[in-house]
VEXGU-967729 format. One record per residue (C-alpha): x, y, z; chain; residue number from 1. Coordinates in steps of 0.1 Angstrom, whole numbers. Each point is the difference from the previous one (the first is absolute). Example, Ala and Ser with C-alpha at 12.3 -4.5 7.8 and 13.67 -1.06 7.14 Angstrom:
2
    xx    yy    zz c   k
   123   -45    78 A   1
    14    34    -7 A   2
This chain:
886
    xx    yy    zz c   k
     0     0     0 A   1
    12    36    -4 A   2
    16    15    31 A   3
   -24    14    25 A   4
    -2    38     5 A   5
    17    15    30 A   6
   -20   -10    30 A   7
   -18    27    20 A   8
     5     2    38 A   9
   -16   -31    15 A  10
   -23    19    23 A  11
   -13    27   -23 A  12
   -16    33    10 A  13
   -30     8   -20 A  14
   -19    33    -7 A  15
   -19    11    31 A  16
   -37    -6     3 A  17
   -22    15    27 A  18
   -23   -30     3 A  19
    -4    -6    37 A  20
   -20    31     8 A  21
   -22    -4   -31 A  22
    -8   -36     9 A  23
   -11     9    35 A  24
   -22    29   -13 A  25
   -15   -18   -30 A  26
   -31   -22    -3 A  27
    -1   -36   -10 A  28
    -9   -20   -31 A  29
     0   -36   -11 A  30
    29    -7   -23 A  31
    -8   -28   -24 A  32
     9    -6   -37 A  33
   -25    16   -24 A  34
   -25   -22   -18 A  35
    16   -19   -29 A  36
   -27    13   -23 A  37
    11    33   -14 A  38
   -23    30    -1 A  39
    -9    15   -34 A  40
    31    13   -18 A  41
    14    33    11 A  42
    16     6   -34 A  43
    28   -13   -21 A  44
    35     1    15 A  45
   -13     8    35 A  46
    32     2    21 A  47
   -18   -11    32 A  48
   -24   -26   -13 A  49
   -34   -12    10 A  50
    13   -25    27 A  51
    19    27    18 A  52
   -28    26    -3 A  53
   -24   -26    15 A  54
    25    -4    29 A  55
     1    37     7 A  56
   -37     3    -2 A  57
    -4   -29    24 A  58
    26    15    24 A  59
   -18    34     0 A  60
   -35   -15     3 A  61
     9   -24    29 A  62
    21    26    17 A  63
   -32    20     5 A  64
   -12   -28    22 A  65
    28     8    24 A  66
     6   -36     8 A  67
    33   -18     6 A  68
     6   -26   -27 A  69
    -2   -36    11 A  70
    34   -12    10 A  71
    15    35    -1 A  72
    21    13    29 A  73
   -14    35    -1 A  74
   -24    23   -19 A  75
    11    12   -35 A  76
    13    34    -9 A  77
   -15    22   -27 A  78
    26    -7   -26 A  79
    10   -29   -23 A  80
    34   -13   -10 A  81
     6     2   -38 A  82
    27   -18   -20 A  83
     9    22   -30 A  84
    19    -9   -31 A  85
    13    30   -18 A  86
    18     8   -33 A  87
    37    -7    -3 A  88
    21    28    15 A  89
   -30    18    15 A  90
     0   -16    35 A  91
    14    30    20 A  92
   -22    25   -19 A  93
   -31   -21     6 A  94
     9    -3    37 A  95
     1    38     3 A  96
   -33     3   -18 A  97
   -16   -25    24 A  98
    14    19    30 A  99
   -15    32   -14 A 100
   -34   -17    -2 A 101
     3    -8    38 A 102
    10   -36    -4 A 103
    27   -15    22 A 104
    26   -19   -21 A 105
    13   -29    21 A 106
    21   -17   -26 A 107
    19    11   -31 A 108
    18   -25   -23 A 109
    12    21   -30 A 110
    17   -30   -17 A 111
   -33   -17    -6 A 112
   -23    31    -1 A 113
   -18    -8    32 A 114
   -16    22    26 A 115
   -21   -11    30 A 116
   -21    27    16 A 117
   -27     5    26 A 118
   -28    20   -16 A 119
   -33    13    14 A 120
   -30   -15   -17 A 121
    -9    34   -15 A 122
    34     3   -17 A 123
     3   -34   -17 A 124
   -14    13   -33 A 125
    25    29     0 A 126
    28   -25     2 A 127
   -14   -21   -28 A 128
    -3    31   -22 A 129
    38     8     2 A 130
    15    -3   -35 A 131
    30   -20    11 A 132
   -21   -26    19 A 133
    -4   -31   -21 A 134
   -19   -22    24 A 135
   -13     1    36 A 136
    -8   -30    22 A 137
   -19     3    33 A 138
    14   -19    31 A 139
   -24   -28     8 A 140
    -1   -31    22 A 141
     5   -30   -24 A 142
   -14   -33    12 A 143
    26   -26     8 A 144
   -11   -32   -18 A 145
    -7   -29    23 A 146
    22   -27   -15 A 147
   -10   -28    23 A 148
   -15   -28   -21 A 149
   -34     0    17 A 150
    -1    35    15 A 151
    -7   -14    34 A 152
   -30   -21   -12 A 153
    -1   -35    15 A 154
    -2   -27   -27 A 155
   -32   -22    -1 A 156
    16   -30   -15 A 157
     6   -32    20 A 158
    34    -5    17 A 159
    26   -15   -23 A 160
     6   -37     7 A 161
    36    -7    12 A 162
    23    -8   -28 A 163
   -23    12   -28 A 164
    10    37    -1 A 165
    34    16    -8 A 166
    28    -1    25 A 167
    10    32    18 A 168
    32    19    -9 A 169
    28    -6    24 A 170
    38     1     4 A 171
     1   -30   -24 A 172
   -17    20   -28 A 173
    24     5   -29 A 174
     8    33   -17 A 175
   -21   -10   -30 A 176
   -34    -3    15 A 177
   -36    10    -8 A 178
    -7    16    34 A 179
    22    30    -9 A 180
     4    -8   -37 A 181
    30    21    -9 A 182
    11   -25   -26 A 183
   -30     6   -21 A 184
    20    31   -10 A 185
    31   -24    -4 A 186
    17    18    29 A 187
    11   -32    18 A 188
    14   -14   -32 A 189
    18    33    -6 A 190
    17     2    35 A 191
     8   -37    -2 A 192
    20     6   -32 A 193
    14    33    15 A 194
     2    -3    38 A 195
    12    35     6 A 196
   -27    16   -22 A 197
   -24    -3    30 A 198
    -6    37     6 A 199
    32     8    18 A 200
    11    36    -6 A 201
   -36    11    -6 A 202
   -24    18    24 A 203
   -38    -2    -4 A 204
   -22    27    13 A 205
   -33   -13    14 A 206
   -28    26     1 A 207
   -27   -15    22 A 208
   -11    -5    35 A 209
    35    -5    14 A 210
    23   -30     4 A 211
     3   -21    32 A 212
    36     9    12 A 213
     2   -32    20 A 214
   -11   -28   -24 A 215
    27   -26    -4 A 216
    -5    -5   -37 A 217
     6    38    -5 A 218
    30     2    23 A 219
    30    -6   -23 A 220
     9    -3   -36 A 221
    17   -31   -16 A 222
    33    17     7 A 223
    -7     5    37 A 224
    -7    38    -1 A 225
   -29    17    17 A 226
   -29    -3   -24 A 227
   -21    29    13 A 228
    20    32    -7 A 229
   -25    24    14 A 230
   -36     2    11 A 231
   -15    35    -4 A 232
   -35    16    -2 A 233
   -14    18   -30 A 234
   -30    14    17 A 235
     2    36    13 A 236
   -18    23    24 A 237
     0    25   -29 A 238
   -23   -22   -21 A 239
   -38     5     2 A 240
    -8   -37     2 A 241
    30   -11    22 A 242
    -8    28    25 A 243
   -34   -17     5 A 244
     8   -37    -1 A 245
    36    -8     8 A 246
    -1    -2    38 A 247
    37   -11     2 A 248
    12    36    -1 A 249
     7    20    32 A 250
     2    38    -6 A 251
    23    18    24 A 252
   -15    35     1 A 253
     9    28    23 A 254
   -28   -10    23 A 255
    18   -33     4 A 256
    33    15    12 A 257
    11   -11    35 A 258
    31     0    22 A 259
    12   -30    20 A 260
     4   -18    22 A 261
   -37     1     7 A 262
   -28    15   -20 A 263
   -36    -2    -9 A 264
   -14   -10   -34 A 265
   -26    24   -16 A 266
   -26   -27    -7 A 267
    -5   -22    31 A 268
    17    24    24 A 269
    20   -28    15 A 270
    35     2    15 A 271
    29   -14   -20 A 272
    37    -5     7 A 273
    27     6   -26 A 274
    35    14    -4 A 275
     9    30    21 A 276
     2    25   -29 A 277
   -19    25   -20 A 278
    -9    -1   -37 A 279
   -22   -31     4 A 280
   -35    -6   -15 A 281
   -26   -26    11 A 282
   -31   -12   -17 A 283
   -24   -26    12 A 284
   -25   -18   -23 A 285
   -25   -28     2 A 286
    13   -30   -20 A 287
   -17   -30   -16 A 288
    29   -23    -6 A 289
     8   -33    16 A 290
    -9    -9    35 A 291
     1    37     9 A 292
   -32     7   -19 A 293
   -20    29    15 A 294
    27    11    23 A 295
    22    31    -3 A 296
    36     1   -11 A 297
    24    28     9 A 298
    29    12   -23 A 299
    27    23    11 A 300
    21    19   -25 A 301
    32    21     3 A 302
     1    26   -27 A 303
    38     6     0 A 304
    10   -34   -14 A 305
   -34   -15    -9 A 306
     3   -26    28 A 307
   -32   -20     9 A 308
   -11   -19    30 A 309
   -31   -22     0 A 310
   -18   -10    32 A 311
    -3   -37   -10 A 312
    -7   -13    35 A 313
   -25    28     6 A 314
    14    10    34 A 315
     2    37    -9 A 316
    37    -2     5 A 317
    23     6   -31 A 318
    33    -4    19 A 319
    -4   -38    -2 A 320
    -5     1   -38 A 321
    25    -3   -28 A 322
     9    32   -18 A 323
   -11    -7   -36 A 324
     8    15   -34 A 325
   -12    -8   -36 A 326
     7   -36   -10 A 327
    28     8   -24 A 328
    21    16    27 A 329
     6   -31    23 A 330
   -27   -25   -12 A 331
   -19     5    32 A 332
   -33   -19     5 A 333
   -23     6    30 A 334
   -29   -22    11 A 335
   -35     7    13 A 336
   -20   -25    20 A 337
     8   -33    15 A 338
    -3   -34   -18 A 339
   -25   -25    14 A 340
    16   -34    -7 A 341
   -35   -16     2 A 342
   -11    16   -33 A 343
    14    -7   -35 A 344
     7    36    -8 A 345
    26    22    15 A 346
   -15    28    20 A 347
    34    17     4 A 348
     1    23   -30 A 349
    32    16   -13 A 350
     3    37   -11 A 351
    26    23   -14 A 352
     3    38     2 A 353
    -2    26   -27 A 354
     1    38     4 A 355
   -14    28   -22 A 356
    14    35     5 A 357
   -17    33    -2 A 358
   -35   -10    -7 A 359
   -13    35     9 A 360
    11    36    -2 A 361
     9     0    37 A 362
    26   -28    -5 A 363
   -21   -29    13 A 364
    16   -34    -6 A 365
   -19   -33     0 A 366
    10   -35    11 A 367
   -14   -32   -15 A 368
    -4   -32    19 A 369
     3   -22   -30 A 370
   -21   -30     8 A 371
   -17   -23   -26 A 372
   -37    -9     3 A 373
    -1   -18   -34 A 374
    20   -29   -14 A 375
    -3    11   -36 A 376
    34    17    -3 A 377
    19   -28    17 A 378
   -16   -25   -23 A 379
     9    21   -31 A 380
    36     4    13 A 381
     2   -38     5 A 382
   -11    -8   -35 A 383
    26    24   -14 A 384
    29    -9    21 A 385
    -5   -25    29 A 386
    30   -22     8 A 387
    -5   -34    17 A 388
   -38    -2     7 A 389
    -9   -26    26 A 390
    37    -3     6 A 391
     5   -19   -33 A 392
     6     6   -37 A 393
   -32    18    -8 A 394
     8    35   -10 A 395
   -15    31   -16 A 396
    10    11   -34 A 397
    33    17    10 A 398
    13   -14    33 A 399
    33    19    -5 A 400
   -17    34    -3 A 401
    -3    26    28 A 402
   -32    19     9 A 403
   -11    34    10 A 404
   -35     2    16 A 405
   -20    31    -7 A 406
   -33    -1    19 A 407
   -27    22   -15 A 408
   -30   -22    10 A 409
   -17   -14    31 A 410
   -31   -19     6 A 411
   -23    29    -9 A 412
    17     5   -34 A 413
    26    20   -18 A 414
     4    37    -6 A 415
     6     7   -36 A 416
    22    29    10 A 417
    21   -23    22 A 418
     4   -25   -29 A 419
    13    28   -22 A 420
    24    14    26 A 421
    11   -35     9 A 422
     8    -9   -36 A 423
    20    31    -4 A 424
    20    -6    31 A 425
     7   -37    -8 A 426
    13    10   -34 A 427
    20    31    10 A 428
    11    -5    37 A 429
     2   -37     8 A 430
    21   -13   -30 A 431
   -24   -27   -11 A 432
     4   -16   -35 A 433
   -36   -11    -5 A 434
   -33     8    18 A 435
   -31   -21     5 A 436
   -34    15     8 A 437
   -29   -24     5 A 438
   -26    28     5 A 439
   -22    21   -22 A 440
   -34    15    -7 A 441
   -27    -9   -26 A 442
   -11    32   -17 A 443
   -24    -2   -29 A 444
    22    22   -21 A 445
    32   -21     2 A 446
    18    16   -29 A 447
    35     3    15 A 448
    -3    37     2 A 449
    -4     6    38 A 450
    25    22    17 A 451
    13   -31    18 A 452
     5   -19   -32 A 453
    18    29   -17 A 454
    23     5    30 A 455
     9   -37     1 A 456
    10     1   -37 A 457
    23    29     7 A 458
    14   -16    32 A 459
     9   -31   -19 A 460
    18    20   -27 A 461
    18    24    25 A 462
    12   -26    25 A 463
     4   -32   -21 A 464
   -21   -19    25 A 465
   -26   -23   -16 A 466
   -34    -3    17 A 467
   -22   -31     0 A 468
   -37     5    10 A 469
   -28   -24     4 A 470
   -26     1   -28 A 471
   -30    -1    25 A 472
   -25   -25    13 A 473
   -31    16   -15 A 474
    -9   -31   -20 A 475
    -3   -16   -34 A 476
   -19    28   -18 A 477
    16    20   -28 A 478
    18    33     9 A 479
     0    -7    38 A 480
    37     9     4 A 481
     9    23    28 A 482
    22    31     6 A 483
    29     7     2 A 484
     8   -34   -16 A 485
   -12    16   -32 A 486
    30    23    -2 A 487
    18    -6   -33 A 488
    34    -8    15 A 489
   -12   -19    30 A 490
     0   -38    -4 A 491
   -36   -11     7 A 492
    -2   -36    12 A 493
   -31   -22    -3 A 494
    -5   -32    20 A 495
     5   -34   -16 A 496
    -5   -34    16 A 497
    10   -36    -8 A 498
   -19   -32     7 A 499
    26   -10    25 A 500
    -5    31    20 A 501
   -38    -4    -1 A 502
     6   -33    16 A 503
    26     7    28 A 504
   -12    34    10 A 505
   -38    -5    -4 A 506
    -6   -37    -1 A 507
   -18     5   -34 A 508
     4   -22   -30 A 509
     1    15   -36 A 510
    10   -13   -34 A 511
    14    32   -15 A 512
    38     1     5 A 513
     3    39     0 A 514
   -27    26     4 A 515
    -8    35    14 A 516
   -16     5    34 A 517
   -37    10    -4 A 518
     6    31    22 A 519
    30    13   -20 A 520
    -9    33   -17 A 521
    -1     1   -38 A 522
    10    26   -25 A 523
     2    20   -21 A 524
     2    35    16 A 525
   -29    24    -9 A 526
    22    14   -28 A 527
     7   -35   -14 A 528
    35     0    17 A 529
    18   -33     4 A 530
    -7   -13    35 A 531
     6   -22    19 A 532
    36    -3   -13 A 533
     7   -36    12 A 534
   -11   -26    25 A 535
    16   -19    28 A 536
   -14   -25    26 A 537
   -27    16    21 A 538
    -2   -24    30 A 539
    27    -8    25 A 540
     9   -13    34 A 541
    24    26    14 A 542
    10    17    33 A 543
   -24    20    21 A 544
     5    14    35 A 545
    -5   -25    27 A 546
   -22    23    20 A 547
   -26    -1   -28 A 548
   -22   -31    -4 A 549
    12   -21   -29 A 550
   -21    -5   -31 A 551
    -5   -32   -19 A 552
   -28   -19   -19 A 553
   -21   -25    19 A 554
    -4   -22   -30 A 555
    37    -8     0 A 556
    -3   -18    33 A 557
    30    17    15 A 558
     6    32    20 A 559
    31    21    -1 A 560
    21     8    31 A 561
     2    36    13 A 562
    23    20   -22 A 563
   -13   -14   -33 A 564
   -32     5   -20 A 565
   -15    -8   -34 A 566
   -12    31   -17 A 567
   -11     7   -36 A 568
    -4    30   -22 A 569
    19    21   -25 A 570
    16    12    32 A 571
    18   -33     0 A 572
     9    -1   -38 A 573
    16    34     0 A 574
    28    -9    25 A 575
     6   -32   -19 A 576
     8    23   -30 A 577
    20    25    21 A 578
    21   -28    16 A 579
     6   -15   -34 A 580
    12    34   -13 A 581
    24     0    30 A 582
    15   -32   -13 A 583
     5    15   -34 A 584
    16    32    14 A 585
    22   -22    23 A 586
    12   -19   -30 A 587
     5    32   -20 A 588
    21    16    28 A 589
    22   -30     4 A 590
     5    -1   -37 A 591
     9    36    -3 A 592
   -31     9   -19 A 593
   -18    33     6 A 594
   -38    -4    -4 A 595
   -24    29    -4 A 596
   -37    -4    10 A 597
    -9     1   -37 A 598
    24   -28    -8 A 599
   -12   -21    30 A 600
   -36     4   -12 A 601
    10    -8   -36 A 602
    17   -32    11 A 603
   -29   -11    22 A 604
   -27     9   -26 A 605
    18   -16   -30 A 606
     6   -33    18 A 607
   -34    -5    18 A 608
   -18   -33    -6 A 609
   -34     7   -17 A 610
   -26   -27     8 A 611
   -24    -7   -29 A 612
   -28   -10    24 A 613
    -1    34    17 A 614
   -14    33   -14 A 615
    25    27    -7 A 616
   -19    25    21 A 617
     6   -23    30 A 618
    37   -10    -5 A 619
    15    29   -20 A 620
    32   -13   -16 A 621
    -1   -32    21 A 622
    18   -15    30 A 623
    33    14    11 A 624
    29   -23    -9 A 625
    33     8    17 A 626
    22   -23   -20 A 627
   -12    13   -33 A 628
     2    36    12 A 629
    36    -5    10 A 630
     8   -10   -36 A 631
   -12    34   -11 A 632
    20    19    27 A 633
    33   -18    -7 A 634
    24    20   -20 A 635
     3    -6   -38 A 636
     3    21   -31 A 637
   -36    11     1 A 638
    -5    10    36 A 639
   -34     3    16 A 640
   -11    34   -15 A 641
   -29     2   -24 A 642
   -14    27   -22 A 643
   -28    20    16 A 644
   -33    -3   -18 A 645
   -32    17    12 A 646
   -35   -11    -8 A 647
   -31    21    -5 A 648
   -33   -19    -6 A 649
   -38     6     3 A 650
   -17    -4    33 A 651
   -37    -2     6 A 652
   -12    -4    36 A 653
   -26    18    22 A 654
    29    20    14 A 655
    22     4   -31 A 656
   -10    37    -5 A 657
    19     7    32 A 658
    33   -13   -13 A 659
    30    23    -5 A 660
    -7    -3   -37 A 661
   -37    -7    -2 A 662
    -9   -34   -15 A 663
    37    -9    -7 A 664
    26   -18    20 A 665
    30   -23    -1 A 666
   -20   -31   -10 A 667
   -32    -9   -20 A 668
   -29    -3    25 A 669
   -37    -1   -11 A 670
   -22    -6    30 A 671
   -30    19   -13 A 672
   -34   -15    -5 A 673
   -13    -7   -35 A 674
   -17    31   -14 A 675
    22    22    22 A 676
    33    -6   -17 A 677
     4   -37     9 A 678
     2   -30   -23 A 679
   -26   -27    -5 A 680
     7   -37    -3 A 681
    10    -7   -35 A 682
     6    36    -9 A 683
    34     8   -16 A 684
    16    33     7 A 685
    34    16    -8 A 686
    18    22    25 A 687
    29    24    -7 A 688
    29    -8    23 A 689
    29    25    -2 A 690
    36   -11     7 A 691
    28    26     5 A 692
    36    -9     5 A 693
    17    27    22 A 694
    36   -15     2 A 695
    25   -19   -21 A 696
    13     8   -35 A 697
   -15    29   -20 A 698
   -10   -21   -30 A 699
   -27   -26    -4 A 700
     2   -32    20 A 701
   -22   -30    -7 A 702
   -18   -16    30 A 703
   -18   -34     1 A 704
   -35     1    13 A 705
   -16   -30    16 A 706
   -31    -8    19 A 707
     2   -20    32 A 708
   -30   -15    19 A 709
   -24     8   -28 A 710
   -31   -22    -4 A 711
    -4     9   -36 A 712
   -16    33     6 A 713
    28    23   -12 A 714
    20     6   -32 A 715
    30    22    -4 A 716
    28     5   -25 A 717
    30   -23     4 A 718
    26    28    -2 A 719
     3    37     2 A 720
    28    25    -9 A 721
     5    28    25 A 722
    20    31    -5 A 723
    12    18    31 A 724
   -25    27    10 A 725
   -25    -8   -27 A 726
   -34   -13    11 A 727
   -10   -31   -21 A 728
   -36   -13     0 A 729
    -9   -36    -4 A 730
   -34   -16    -3 A 731
   -11   -25    26 A 732
   -32   -18    -8 A 733
   -22   -16    27 A 734
   -27   -26    -7 A 735
   -14   -14    32 A 736
   -17   -33    -8 A 737
   -15    -5    34 A 738
   -14    23    28 A 739
    25     9    27 A 740
    34    15     4 A 741
    26    -7   -27 A 742
    36    10     5 A 743
    34    -4   -16 A 744
    35    13     4 A 745
    15    19   -29 A 746
    38    -5     1 A 747
    22    25   -18 A 748
    35   -15    -4 A 749
    32     8   -19 A 750
    26   -26    -9 A 751
    27    27     6 A 752
    -6     0    38 A 753
    -1   -28    25 A 754
   -31    10    19 A 755
   -35     7   -12 A 756
    -7    37    -9 A 757
   -36     3    10 A 758
   -31   -19    11 A 759
   -35    13    -5 A 760
   -33   -15    13 A 761
   -28    -4   -25 A 762
   -33    -5    17 A 763
   -36     2   -13 A 764
   -31   -11    19 A 765
   -29   -12   -20 A 766
   -30     2    24 A 767
   -34   -17    -4 A 768
   -27    28     1 A 769
   -26    -3    27 A 770
   -35    12    -9 A 771
   -31     4    20 A 772
   -23   -30    -3 A 773
    27   -25   -10 A 774
    23   -22    21 A 775
    37    -4    -8 A 776
    14   -34    10 A 777
    32   -20    -1 A 778
     8   -36    10 A 779
    34   -15     7 A 780
    22   -19    24 A 781
    26    17    22 A 782
    28   -20    15 A 783
     9     1    37 A 784
    20    32     6 A 785
    -8    11   -36 A 786
   -19    28   -15 A 787
   -22     7   -30 A 788
    -8    35   -13 A 789
   -31    15   -17 A 790
    -7    35   -12 A 791
   -34    16    -3 A 792
    -9    36   -11 A 793
   -24    18    23 A 794
   -20    26   -18 A 795
    -5    36    12 A 796
   -32     5    21 A 797
     2   -35    16 A 798
   -15     1    35 A 799
    11   -35    11 A 800
    19   -30   -12 A 801
    -7   -34    15 A 802
    24   -29    -3 A 803
    -8   -37     8 A 804
    23   -29     5 A 805
   -15   -34    -5 A 806
     5   -37   -11 A 807
    28    -5    25 A 808
    10   -36     8 A 809
    -6   -12    36 A 810
    24    15    24 A 811
    17    23   -26 A 812
    16    30    16 A 813
    -4    25   -28 A 814
    -7    37    -2 A 815
     0    29   -24 A 816
    12    35     6 A 817
    -7    31   -21 A 818
    23    27   -12 A 819
   -14    34   -11 A 820
     9    19   -32 A 821
    27    19    20 A 822
    20   -31     7 A 823
    -9    -1    37 A 824
   -19   -26    21 A 825
   -37     5    -6 A 826
   -10   -20    30 A 827
   -12    13    34 A 828
    31    -4    22 A 829
   -22     1    31 A 830
   -20   -30   -13 A 831
    29   -25     5 A 832
     3    -8   -36 A 833
    36   -10     4 A 834
   -13   -33    14 A 835
   -33     0   -19 A 836
     4   -36   -13 A 837
   -29   -25    -3 A 838
     3   -28    26 A 839
    27    19    20 A 840
    -7    20    33 A 841
   -36     3   -11 A 842
    11    27   -24 A 843
    16    20    29 A 844
   -29    24     2 A 845
    -5     4   -37 A 846
   -22   -18   -25 A 847
    23   -22   -22 A 848
   -28    -9   -25 A 849
   -18    33    -7 A 850
    10    37     5 A 851
   -14    32   -14 A 852
    22    30    -9 A 853
   -20    33     4 A 854
     6    27   -26 A 855
    30   -17   -15 A 856
    24    23   -19 A 857
    -6    -2   -38 A 858
    28   -18   -19 A 859
    18   -33     0 A 860
    -3   -21    31 A 861
    20   -32     6 A 862
   -12   -31    19 A 863
    28   -22    13 A 864
   -11   -35    10 A 865
    23   -17    24 A 866
     1   -34    18 A 867
    16     1    34 A 868
    30   -21    10 A 869
   -21   -20    24 A 870
   -26   -10   -25 A 871
    -4   -38     1 A 872
    -2     0   -38 A 873
    29     4   -23 A 874
   -24    12   -28 A 875
   -29    21    10 A 876
   -29     5   -25 A 877
   -22    31     2 A 878
   -24    23   -18 A 879
     1    37     3 A 880
   -29    23   -10 A 881
    -4    38     0 A 882
   -30    23    -7 A 883
    -6    37     2 A 884
   -29    23     7 A 885
    -3    37    -8 A 886
């Protein structure tokens, strides 16, 4: 990788923000993500966007109720935190303009054109109107996906008979195993052939809920070095959302200033003992962690050298406590609570210290008691880089790699501002080589143009640090991909699964050797952009903190010991890919090869294994293959560089008028209803797709064009000649022979370069029109763990749509779920439809056989029929019917 930029001081001082007084004085509101359904368009090229406008409207509306948000530590202030992407070279000028508007700029990153500012609700539109502002995102609390396989639901199947289910993983489990199936990306074969290419010399940044600093499988690398380099906190008392919801921060305001050896705290008015000196600050807060739940914890802070004492034994005496500093200084770990040996979990919970300086204009500092109340981040870190799980040969992808833990999330969710700040600090301060983030949102307009997405693209280019981000768990509908995984230069990772993993991790038998998880979000982006980029295994047994109850699947017949859990999601596939990238970077460093993010992406994309039985919108270019990617990265006469070719193609969706260039994007995507720009079954239509080469030689270069994953729908030329800087239009013809989504990958490739120049998604959806007085129907058979997809066009003026599922075999555990024309889940989340299977949990509070959708949005709806992993039938017949009124 390119050398890192000069590191900033480890404990950074940020721009002052007078938040404390505002918080105390302001009223409250409920901070939740805005509804996934966008409001009517506010106009082409809106720099704020409907999702963020809905957020602000919700904040203002609910603030008028003067209520403290559920789970919040305090009432909310009358401002919102904005993340602002600005034009190149205009960061400082824009910062001055924001200040002139009365905004408080709390972060400036000129190298990537980023400003973070606290802005009153009334001034948000003034910020958006500034000429140099490209895009604005509003800080919001993103839901942390629950990756436990059953989300806490107790299975209803009978106990597994001894000897009939899979065996549990143990110290005897080999490195090549289906529990944590790293070798499905050929990683084990790669490190077996090259034992030192195991991630050594590479550091992975983990942006998540934090990493357990005491887990034995995350203690050392294969060379005996400390694996965890640092554990830091990305949340901030300067962020709108973190101020409300992250209770682990202790603000040391002037009102908290005390002098020892005895003093009184300002909250409980109790007497405490500490060092006999001045310049001390104390804060006492109610905590919810470990066995101390509901009690108060006192923290003492010395401003002169940022020393911290924590009253772990709750005797109101700090003189018997260890003086602590941030983890990187002396690797200090403290503990809260006392373990009860009679319980399987460990009630003694570790913590580390972080300090944030100058959080307000009066010089207030804040101390973070960095405890973890979620196992997600530890699990992700273990997938990427665990070494010696269960004390044996079972490893994560890169057991030789080191880790940096950046905690931006907790059990209530993740602040989007903290995610952005944390990514910047991982890439610029902590010297990481690659970053994994298994977090994101699911906006309707997922066009890769959010401020966060634009900033991530710039950050990758500026720092040379590649980011891998989970594609999302929003399901099998078209265009369900999340954000910021939609950023052009982020590697977006979908979740694959093998038949062996279905068996050992779920106790479920299937016949298909390789498939995509039903929950894995599909592409393309709203603008037709190519996402997800690749896939990697999406289920894994991996480390989790031993103070959190382990997760496993009842149908396997085994339980996992404390410290390990089976979790699933694209959250698990993304660290598989990030860890695999660490192997490639380790190999490159040891071979004296400098690899840029673009070269790393080119090698991974050009070598991915495309599976013919999986739709392109689900797998992108295919499954990551480490061994083949290394062949591209190894030095030869061609290198890894490729020509840059851009794509511009027609887009027709219910939201395509809101795209940066209305109705055009970086891939062909027609998701409109027949009669409204969409295609009918059997109709043949030609689309103009424009290719522009922006690098390479000045003259014409001939490129091969090929279609991958096509079911016979598309036709395109075999070759095209591209002259640098000259747009060239080709005709792509689509003739969908059946109803439903039809996709293919258009590959643009030159023989003069080693890697592929460009990939473009071609997607058309031919929907069956619904009309009043008629009933649409489809019959089929869906395999266990499989899905079948159907598209219908709902006409304008429809008042209700009723869907019926029938003709199920006895005991069949089958459901359908609907996706709206905006590519978001059309089901009522409050109705329990995540478990709305026939013959399972009595539908879990939802009717699995008939549901009515009131005032359905006009356009193309998708129905996905799925059979659960616990269905007693391998093949599950069904009939699906839909009718409309209006």
